Each structure stands twice: as C-alpha cells, then as structure tokens.
N, C-alpha and C positions, 0 to 999 in steps of 0.2 A: 717024446715026440720024434717021429722019423725025419730023416733028411728031406724026404719027399714032401711031407707036411710042412716043414719049416720053409722050404723053397717056395711052396705055394703061398704061404702066409706072407712071405717077404716080397714075392714077385720076381724072383730070379730063378735061373735054371739050376738043376741039381749039379751040373758040371761046374758052374760058377760057385755054388755053395761049397762044393768039394775043394775047389781051389782055395777058397777062403779058409776052410776048416783045416786044410793040410799046410797052411802057412806059405803057399806058393804065390799069393797075390802080391802085386807090387803096389797096388793102391785100392781104395774102396771109396765109393761115392758116399757122401754124407747121408743121402736119402736111404741108401742101402743099410748103412750103419744104424740109422735111426729105426728103420723097419725091423732089423734084427734085434735091437734092444727092446723094442715094444713087444715083439713076439716072444722073446725070452725073459722079459721082465728083469732087465739088468741095465747097467750103466756101460757106456763105451769103454771105460777102463777095465771092465771085466772081460772084454773081448780082445783088446789090443795089448800088444807087448812091444816095448821099444827095444830094438836090437841094433847092434853095430854092423852096418853093411859094408865094411871096408874090405 
C-alpha cells in the first residue's frame, strides 16, 4: 500500500502521515491511531515505541 492510499484510508494528509512515519510526531490522536490500526490490520503496540525523551 502506498503512503497516499494509507493517508486516504486513514483520513489524514500525506505530510502528517510522513511526520508519523519518520518519528517526528509529538503526539497522535486516538482516532488516528485507531484508523491506522484498522487500515494496517495491526495493534497499537505494533506502531508505537516508547523512547526516553530526556
């Protein structure tokens, strides 16, 4: 699936999807996370990584 198709399925812009993909997002809405998980058939833990931001 292309980034364009995923962005369309999730309902966000390609720019915002790229920010998420490249790890530059400071937050994510639960509705966006849910839509991503539904589109990718995965769980939130498959997409998120806990890092130390000190």
